[in-house]
C-alpha positions as CSV (number, residue, x, y, z in Angstrom):
1,M,56.4,42.6,-34.7
2,I,58.7,39.9,-33.1
3,I,55.7,38.3,-31.5
4,F,53.7,38.2,-34.8
5,R,56.8,36.7,-36.5
6,L,57.1,34.1,-33.7
7,I,53.4,33.2,-34.1
8,G,53.8,32.9,-37.8
9,E,56.8,30.7,-37.6
10,S,55.2,28.6,-34.9
11,F,52.2,28.0,-37.1
12,R,54.5,27.0,-39.9
13,F,56.5,24.6,-37.8
14,A,53.2,23.1,-36.3
15,F,51.8,22.5,-39.8
16,D,55.1,21.0,-41.0
17,A,55.0,18.6,-38.0
18,L,51.5,17.7,-38.9
19,R,52.3,17.2,-42.6
20,Q,55.5,15.2,-42.1
21,N,54.2,13.0,-39.2
22,K,50.5,12.9,-39.9
23,L,49.7,9.7,-37.9
24,R,51.9,10.6,-34.9
25,T,50.5,14.1,-34.6
26,M,46.9,13.1,-35.1
27,L,47.1,10.3,-32.5
28,S,48.6,12.8,-30.1
29,L,45.9,15.4,-30.8
30,L,43.2,12.8,-30.5
31,A,43.2,12.9,-26.7
32,I,42.9,16.7,-26.7
33,T,40.1,16.5,-29.2
34,I,38.2,13.9,-27.1
35,G,38.8,15.9,-23.9
36,I,37.5,19.2,-25.4
37,F,34.6,17.4,-27.0
38,T,33.6,15.8,-23.7
39,I,33.8,18.9,-21.6
40,I,32.0,21.2,-24.1
41,A,29.4,18.5,-25.0
42,V,28.6,18.1,-21.3
43,F,28.4,21.8,-20.7
44,S,26.2,22.3,-23.8
45,A,23.9,19.5,-22.8
46,V,23.6,21.0,-19.3
47,D,22.9,24.4,-20.7
48,T,20.2,23.0,-23.0
49,F,18.4,21.1,-20.2
50,R,18.9,24.1,-17.8
51,N,17.2,26.4,-20.3
52,K,14.4,24.0,-21.0
53,L,13.8,23.4,-17.3
54,Q,14.1,27.1,-16.5
55,A,11.6,28.0,-19.2
56,S,9.2,25.5,-17.5
57,V,9.9,27.0,-14.1
58,D,9.4,30.5,-15.4
59,K,5.9,29.6,-16.5
60,L,5.1,29.1,-12.9
61,G,6.0,32.7,-12.3
62,S,9.2,34.2,-10.9
63,N,7.2,36.4,-8.5
64,T,4.7,33.7,-7.5
65,I,4.3,31.9,-4.2
66,Y,2.2,28.8,-3.6
67,V,0.6,28.2,-0.2
68,Q,0.4,24.4,0.2
69,K,0.4,21.7,2.8
70,W,3.6,20.1,1.7
71,P,6.9,21.9,0.9
72,W,8.8,21.3,-2.3
73,S,12.0,20.5,-0.4
74,F,12.3,18.7,3.0
75,S,14.8,19.3,5.7
76,D,16.6,16.2,7.0
77,N,15.5,16.5,10.6
78,Y,11.8,17.4,10.1
79,P,9.4,14.5,11.1
80,W,7.0,13.5,8.4
81,W,4.1,13.3,10.7
82,K,4.2,17.0,11.3
83,Y,3.5,17.5,7.6
84,M,0.7,14.9,7.7
85,N,-1.0,16.8,10.6
86,R,-1.0,20.1,8.7
87,P,-4.4,21.5,7.5
88,Q,-4.9,21.9,3.8
89,P,-5.2,25.6,2.5
90,S,-8.9,26.4,2.7
91,Q,-11.2,28.8,1.0
92,R,-11.4,30.6,4.3
93,D,-7.7,31.3,4.1
94,F,-8.1,32.4,0.5
95,T,-10.9,34.8,1.4
96,A,-8.9,36.3,4.3
97,L,-5.8,36.7,2.2
98,R,-7.7,38.4,-0.7
99,E,-9.1,40.9,1.7
100,R,-5.9,41.7,3.6
101,M,-3.0,41.1,1.1
102,E,-1.6,44.4,-0.1
103,N,1.4,43.4,-2.3
104,A,-0.4,40.9,-4.5
105,Q,-1.7,41.5,-8.1
106,G,-3.5,38.2,-8.1
107,I,-4.6,35.5,-5.6
108,T,-6.4,32.3,-6.5
109,F,-7.7,29.2,-4.8
110,E,-7.1,26.1,-7.0
111,I,-7.6,22.4,-7.1
112,S,-6.8,19.8,-9.7
113,T,-7.9,16.3,-10.7
114,N,-6.3,14.0,-13.3
115,D,-7.2,11.1,-15.5
116,R,-10.7,12.4,-16.4
117,T,-12.6,12.0,-19.6
118,I,-14.3,14.7,-21.6
119,K,-17.0,14.0,-24.2
120,Y,-18.7,15.8,-27.1
121,R,-21.4,13.9,-28.9
122,S,-19.6,10.6,-30.0
123,S,-16.1,11.9,-29.5
124,S,-14.1,11.8,-26.3
125,V,-10.6,12.5,-25.0
126,E,-9.3,10.5,-22.0
127,G,-6.5,11.3,-19.5
128,I,-7.1,15.0,-19.2
129,S,-6.6,17.2,-16.2
130,I,-9.2,19.5,-14.7
131,W,-8.2,22.6,-12.9
132,A,-10.7,24.6,-10.9
133,A,-9.6,28.1,-9.9
134,S,-11.0,31.4,-8.7
135,Q,-11.3,34.5,-10.9
136,D,-7.7,35.7,-10.7
137,F,-6.2,32.5,-12.4
138,N,-5.4,34.7,-15.4
139,K,-3.2,36.9,-13.1
140,T,-1.4,34.1,-11.3
141,W,-0.6,31.9,-14.3
142,N,1.1,32.7,-17.6
143,F,-1.0,31.6,-20.6
144,E,-2.6,32.9,-23.8
145,L,-5.9,32.1,-25.5
146,Q,-5.9,31.1,-29.2
147,D,-9.7,31.3,-29.3
148,G,-12.6,32.7,-27.2
149,R,-12.3,34.5,-23.9
150,Y,-11.6,34.1,-20.2
151,F,-14.2,33.7,-17.5
152,T,-16.2,36.8,-16.5
153,E,-16.4,37.8,-12.9
154,N,-20.1,36.9,-12.7
155,E,-19.4,33.4,-14.2
156,S,-16.7,32.8,-11.5
157,N,-18.8,34.1,-8.6
158,N,-22.0,32.3,-9.7
159,G,-20.2,29.0,-10.5
160,S,-21.5,29.0,-14.1
161,P,-21.1,25.8,-16.1
162,V,-18.4,27.1,-18.4
163,C,-14.9,26.0,-19.2
164,I,-11.6,26.8,-21.1
165,M,-9.9,23.8,-22.7
166,G,-6.5,23.0,-24.0
167,A,-5.6,23.0,-27.7
168,D,-5.1,19.2,-27.8
169,I,-8.5,18.6,-26.3
170,A,-10.1,21.0,-28.7
171,E,-8.4,19.3,-31.7
172,G,-9.4,15.8,-30.4
173,L,-13.0,16.6,-29.9
174,F,-13.8,19.1,-32.7
175,N,-11.3,18.1,-35.4
176,G,-10.5,21.7,-36.5
177,D,-14.0,23.2,-35.9
178,S,-14.4,26.0,-33.4
179,P,-15.4,24.7,-30.0
180,I,-16.6,28.1,-28.7
181,G,-20.2,28.0,-27.6
182,K,-20.5,24.2,-27.8
183,Q,-21.4,22.1,-24.8
184,V,-19.1,19.3,-23.6
185,Q,-19.7,16.7,-20.9
186,I,-17.3,16.4,-18.0
187,L,-17.6,15.4,-14.3
188,G,-21.2,14.3,-15.2
189,R,-22.2,17.8,-16.1
190,R,-22.6,19.8,-19.3
191,L,-20.4,22.8,-19.7
192,T,-20.2,25.5,-22.4
193,V,-16.8,26.1,-23.9
194,V,-15.9,29.8,-23.8
195,G,-12.1,29.7,-24.6
196,V,-9.2,27.6,-25.9
197,F,-5.7,27.8,-24.5
198,K,-2.9,28.5,-27.0
199,K,-0.9,25.4,-27.8
200,E,2.2,25.3,-25.7
201,G,3.7,21.8,-26.3
202,E,5.0,19.5,-23.6
203,D,7.6,21.0,-21.3
204,M,10.0,19.2,-18.9
205,L,7.9,19.8,-15.8
206,G,4.7,18.7,-17.3
207,T,3.0,22.1,-16.8
208,S,1.5,22.4,-20.3
209,L,-2.1,23.4,-20.5
210,D,-2.7,21.5,-23.8
211,K,-4.6,18.7,-22.1
212,N,-6.2,20.8,-19.3
213,V,-9.7,22.0,-18.8
214,N,-10.2,24.9,-16.5
215,V,-13.5,25.6,-14.7
216,P,-14.6,28.1,-12.0
217,I,-13.9,26.9,-8.5
218,N,-17.5,27.8,-7.4
219,F,-18.7,25.4,-10.1
220,A,-16.3,22.6,-8.9
221,K,-17.7,23.0,-5.4
222,G,-21.0,21.6,-6.6
223,V,-19.5,18.3,-7.9
224,L,-16.2,17.9,-6.0
225,D,-15.0,18.1,-2.4
226,V,-12.6,21.0,-2.9
227,Q,-11.0,20.5,0.5
228,S,-10.1,16.9,-0.1
229,D,-6.4,16.0,0.0
230,R,-6.7,14.1,-3.3
231,Y,-7.3,17.3,-5.2
232,G,-4.3,19.1,-3.8
233,P,-5.9,22.5,-2.8
234,Q,-3.5,25.4,-2.9
235,I,-3.5,29.2,-2.8
236,T,-1.4,30.9,-5.5
237,V,-0.2,34.5,-4.8
238,R,1.5,36.6,-7.4
239,G,3.2,39.7,-6.1
240,T,3.2,43.1,-7.7
241,D,6.1,43.9,-10.0
242,Q,7.3,46.8,-7.8
243,V,7.8,44.6,-4.7
244,S,10.5,41.9,-4.3
245,L,9.6,38.3,-3.8
246,E,11.1,38.4,-0.3
247,E,8.7,41.2,0.8
248,V,5.7,39.3,-0.7
249,E,6.7,36.2,1.1
250,S,7.2,38.0,4.4
251,E,3.8,39.6,4.2
252,L,2.2,36.3,3.2
253,R,3.8,34.4,6.0
254,G,2.7,37.0,8.6
255,L,-0.9,36.9,7.3
256,M,-1.1,33.1,7.2
257,R,0.2,32.9,10.8
258,S,-2.4,35.4,11.8
259,I,-5.2,33.6,10.0
260,H,-4.2,30.3,11.6
261,R,-3.7,32.0,15.0
262,L,-0.2,30.7,15.5
263,K,1.6,32.0,18.6
264,P,5.1,33.6,18.4
265,G,7.7,30.8,18.2
266,E,5.2,28.3,17.0
267,E,6.1,26.5,13.8
268,D,4.3,27.2,10.6
269,D,1.5,24.8,9.7
270,F,1.7,25.6,6.0
271,A,4.4,25.7,3.3
272,L,5.3,28.7,1.1
273,N,6.7,27.3,-2.1
274,K,8.4,29.3,-4.8
275,T,10.2,28.7,-8.1
276,T,13.6,29.6,-6.6
277,I,13.4,26.3,-4.6
278,I,13.3,24.4,-7.9
279,S,16.0,26.6,-9.5
280,N,18.3,26.0,-6.6
281,Q,17.8,22.3,-6.7
282,L,18.4,22.3,-10.5
283,D,21.6,24.4,-10.0
284,T,22.9,21.8,-7.5
285,M,22.2,18.9,-9.9
286,F,23.7,20.6,-12.9
287,N,26.8,21.6,-10.9
288,M,27.4,17.9,-10.2
289,V,27.0,17.1,-13.9
290,N,29.5,19.8,-14.8
291,I,32.0,18.4,-12.3
292,A,31.5,14.9,-13.8
293,G,32.2,16.5,-17.3
294,W,35.4,18.1,-16.0
295,V,36.6,14.8,-14.5
296,I,35.9,12.7,-17.5
297,G,37.2,15.3,-20.0
298,G,40.1,16.1,-17.7
299,F,41.6,12.6,-18.0
300,S,41.6,12.9,-21.8
301,I,43.1,16.4,-21.7
302,L,45.8,15.1,-19.2
303,V,46.7,12.3,-21.6
304,G,46.7,14.8,-24.5
305,G,49.0,17.2,-22.6
306,F,51.6,14.4,-22.1
307,S,51.2,13.6,-25.8
308,I,51.8,17.2,-26.9
309,A,54.8,17.4,-24.5
310,N,56.2,14.2,-26.2
311,I,55.7,15.7,-29.6
312,M,57.5,18.9,-28.5
313,F,60.5,17.0,-27.1
314,V,60.8,15.1,-30.4
315,S,60.5,18.4,-32.3
316,V,63.3,19.9,-30.2
317,K,65.5,16.9,-30.8
318,E,64.9,17.0,-34.6
319,R,65.6,20.8,-34.8
320,T,68.6,20.9,-32.4
321,N,71.0,22.0,-35.1
322,I,68.6,24.7,-36.3
323,I,68.3,26.0,-32.8
324,G,72.1,26.2,-32.6
325,I,72.2,28.2,-35.8
326,Q,69.5,30.5,-34.6
327,K,71.3,31.2,-31.4
328,S,74.7,31.6,-33.1
329,L,73.0,34.3,-35.3
330,G,71.9,36.2,-32.2
331,A,68.5,34.7,-31.3
332,K,67.7,35.2,-27.6
333,N,66.7,32.5,-25.2
334,Y,63.2,33.9,-24.9
335,F,62.8,33.8,-28.7
336,I,63.5,30.1,-28.8
337,L,61.3,29.6,-25.7
338,L,58.3,31.4,-27.2
339,Q,58.8,29.7,-30.6
340,F,58.2,26.3,-29.1
341,I,55.5,27.4,-26.7
342,F,53.5,28.9,-29.6
343,E,54.0,25.7,-31.6
344,S,52.6,23.7,-28.7
345,I,49.7,26.0,-28.3
346,T,49.0,25.8,-32.0
347,L,48.9,22.0,-31.9
348,C,46.5,22.1,-28.9
349,L,44.3,24.6,-30.7
350,M,44.1,22.2,-33.7
351,G,42.8,19.5,-31.4
352,G,40.5,21.9,-29.5
353,V,39.0,23.3,-32.7
354,L,38.4,19.8,-34.0
355,G,36.6,18.9,-30.7
356,L,34.4,22.0,-31.0
357,V,33.6,21.1,-34.6
358,L,32.6,17.6,-33.5
359,V,30.3,19.2,-30.8
360,Y,28.8,21.5,-33.4
361,L,28.1,18.6,-35.8
362,G,26.6,16.7,-32.9
363,T,24.2,19.6,-32.2
364,L,23.1,19.7,-35.9
365,I,22.5,15.9,-35.9
366,L,20.4,16.1,-32.7
367,E,18.4,19.1,-34.0
368,Q,17.5,17.2,-37.2
369,A,17.0,13.7,-35.6
370,A,15.3,14.5,-32.3
371,D,14.0,18.1,-32.9
372,V,16.0,19.3,-29.9
373,K,17.4,22.8,-29.9
374,V,20.9,22.4,-28.4
375,V,22.6,25.4,-26.8
376,L,26.2,25.9,-28.0
377,D,26.9,29.4,-26.8
378,L,30.0,31.6,-27.2
379,A,31.0,31.1,-23.5
380,N,31.5,27.3,-24.1
381,I,33.4,28.0,-27.3
382,N,35.7,30.4,-25.5
383,L,36.1,27.9,-22.7
384,G,37.3,25.2,-25.2
385,V,39.7,27.6,-26.8
386,W,41.2,28.8,-23.5
387,I,41.6,25.2,-22.3
388,S,43.5,24.4,-25.4
389,V,45.8,27.5,-24.9
390,V,46.4,26.6,-21.2
391,I,47.2,23.0,-22.0
392,G,49.4,24.0,-24.9
393,T,51.3,26.4,-22.6
394,I,51.8,23.9,-19.8
395,S,52.7,21.0,-22.1
396,G,55.2,23.0,-24.2
397,F,56.9,24.9,-21.5
398,W,59.5,22.3,-20.4
399,P,60.5,21.3,-23.9
400,A,60.7,24.9,-24.9
401,Y,62.7,25.8,-21.8
402,S,65.2,22.9,-22.5
403,A,65.5,24.1,-26.1
404,S,66.2,27.7,-25.0
405,R,69.0,26.5,-22.7
406,L,70.9,24.6,-25.4
407,D,74.5,25.6,-26.0
408,P,74.9,26.9,-29.6
409,V,78.1,25.1,-30.3
410,E,76.9,21.7,-29.0
411,A,73.5,22.2,-30.8
412,I,75.2,22.9,-34.2
413,R,77.5,19.8,-33.8
414,S,74.5,17.6,-33.1
């Protein structure tokens, strides 16, 4: 009950100080507000970008490994010419992996080419990407179809002139009409549209299928050199759900070394890339941004802490005789100490809550103006509150301690 009474009195004293000295108190709280706003705004921005990037990374598959010539991250002491001399993943590698891989639910051989043009009668769409993949593309990539179907096994094996196109391409060519069964011209050939990818929207890694056209790899072999470096051939392996990514990677590395006939101790002549590489790089980058937010906001909070301490020293000076009366009536030192500490915490909480309100208003403005879903989660709100409590405790301790040590008689005389 004493604690609740102390908290109630502290709130009353804090609001009295705010009411009687509005300008002084608001200027002192401004630094706390700016500090909390900066830290929570940075953390919210980082969480927002992290979620968007992670969603893009997740589309690549959390249990998916890409066999490629070049790694997604380079070691500092690895000569670039060793990468240049590596062979591209081949269809021979793909065939051998498909026959021998046990822990994979899907394996595909893929190539891609950009800045192509697709035509239908007098309409055309430029700047599209063409992906050619083997039959298991629907098992190694996360996508949905809004119209039509996926390739049949016979179409993939025979290299039939069929394709699946992105939603933006379908809209640009057919203007709302169904493209299924219609013939489009691409790569100098006529292809029949059998499916349309569901519209995804542009993500932060540019992995959207909205402007992509997918064709069977055996069809692409007749019009493109699928082993050329310019088309970036790769083998995509998605492991089974019951097996960890590490086990899939270990099996895949062993099989690739065997297929390439590498001796024990000899370096790999291929790269096994996975989404955890991107995630780790993103974590490192975002950690640096978080540190920058702490540094920038920390200076404001430090200034705010000194301002709150100054307010508390003034408050102690103004209420010295009241403190003397309280102590003469039997108030203990800890009662006076806690009274002023709670008052300091209350003032800091006012500044912190104001900073959180500003962050929340900023998220609303961004969502309306830029159509960006900003993440302001409970963890960041709790962080802002706890920072305010800690700063209030630290800033108010010495003024509160000096108030609790006052001599009752001297305090009443003052």
